[in-house]
C-alpha positions in Angstrom: -0.2 0.1 0.0 1.6 3.4 -0.9 2.3 5.8 1.7 -0.1 9.1 1.7 1.6 12.3 1.3 1.4 14.3 4.5 2.0 18.3 3.9 3.6 19.8 6.7 3.2 23.8 7.2 5.8 25.2 9.5 5.0 28.5 11.7 7.6 30.0 14.1 5.4 32.7 16.1 8.2 33.3 18.8 11.6 35.0 18.4 13.4 34.1 21.5 14.7 30.8 20.3 16.1 30.1 16.8 14.8 27.0 15.4 16.9 24.8 13.1 13.9 24.4 10.5 16.1 22.6 7.9 17.0 19.9 10.7 13.6 19.7 12.0 12.1 19.3 8.4 14.3 16.6 7.6 14.1 14.8 11.2 10.3 15.0 10.7 9.9 13.7 6.9 12.4 10.8 7.9 10.2 10.1 10.9 6.9 10.1 8.8 8.1 7.6 6.5 9.3 5.4 9.4 5.7 5.2 11.2 3.9 1.8 10.8 1.4 2.3 7.9 -1.7 1.4 10.1 -0.6 4.4 12.4 0.3 6.9 9.5 -2.8 6.3 7.8 -4.5 7.8 11.1 -2.6 11.2 10.5 -4.4 14.0 8.8 -3.3 14.9 5.4 -2.0 18.4 6.4 0.2 18.9 9.8 0.8 22.3 11.1 3.7 22.6 13.6 3.7 25.8 15.3 6.5 27.3 17.6 5.1 29.7 20.1 6.1 31.9 22.8 5.5 30.7 26.7 2.3 33.3 27.0 0.7 31.7 23.6 1.6 28.2 25.1 0.1 29.0 28.4 -3.1 30.4 26.9 -3.6 27.5 24.8 -3.1 25.1 27.5 -5.5 27.1 29.6 -8.1 27.1 27.1 -8.1 23.5 26.2 -6.7 21.6 29.4 -7.8 24.2 32.0 -3.9 24.4 32.7 -2.4 28.0 32.5 1.2 26.8 32.5 3.1 26.7 29.3 3.2 23.3 27.8 5.8 21.4 25.9 3.8 20.3 23.3 0.0 20.2 22.5 -1.6 18.2 19.9 -5.0 19.1 18.1 -7.0 16.3 16.3 -7.2 18.3 13.3 -3.4 18.1 12.7 -1.9 21.3 14.8 1.2 20.4 16.7 1.9 23.5 19.0 5.5 23.6 20.4 7.1 25.7 23.3 10.7 26.1 22.7 11.2 28.2 26.1 10.0 24.7 27.3 12.4 22.9 25.4 15.1 25.4 26.4 14.5 24.7 30.3 14.9 21.0 29.9 17.0 20.2 27.3 19.9 20.1 29.7 18.2 18.0 32.0 17.3 15.6 29.3 21.1 15.7 27.9 20.0 16.6 24.9 20.5 19.5 22.2 18.1 21.8 22.0 17.1 21.0 18.3 16.7 17.5 19.4 14.7 18.7 22.4 12.4 20.5 20.2 12.3 17.2 17.4 11.2 15.3 20.5 8.3 17.4 21.2 7.1 17.4 17.5 7.4 13.8 17.2 5.5 13.3 20.5 2.8 15.3 18.9 2.3 13.2 15.8 2.6 10.1 17.6 -0.5 11.2 19.5 -2.2 12.2 16.4 -1.4 8.8 15.1 -3.3 7.3 17.8 -0.5 6.3 20.4 -1.6 7.0 24.0 0.3 8.0 26.9 -2.1 7.5 29.8 -0.6 4.5 31.3 3.0 3.5 32.3 3.2 0.7 30.0 2.0 3.1 27.0 4.0 5.8 27.8 7.3 3.4 27.8 6.1 2.4 24.5 5.6 5.8 23.1 8.9 7.2 24.6 11.0 4.1 22.9 9.2 4.7 19.8 10.1 8.7 19.9 13.7 7.7 20.7 14.0 5.5 17.7 12.4 8.0 15.5 14.6 10.8 17.0 17.9 8.6 16.1 16.6 7.6 12.6 18.7 9.4 9.5 
């Protein structure tokens, strides 16, 4: 079965943290090709990956999950993945990842949620983290 093409729209609506969009585009394209076909088919035909400020992230987090704190990533069923680089910057050292890898991890996490993966139990969270790591390491 041929893989359906997925269009990705990138928007950077924050200025504080530069994002290596060429790296992120390449890695996300590679990850999408490596998703199990049954999961890839669950993705919308178009994904919007949006980098936002902590203020915008907190506003969206409050609006949708009643939590005013900035979120690392929010994924919406229609295909938007909202990532806060400021949160990534605050956590990347503790995770021992370069900033671009931390951002990639959040984007992949959002994609996996849209592909039907859940992290609501310890076992499903572990499965998701392992797949994220595998996709992040892919060429």
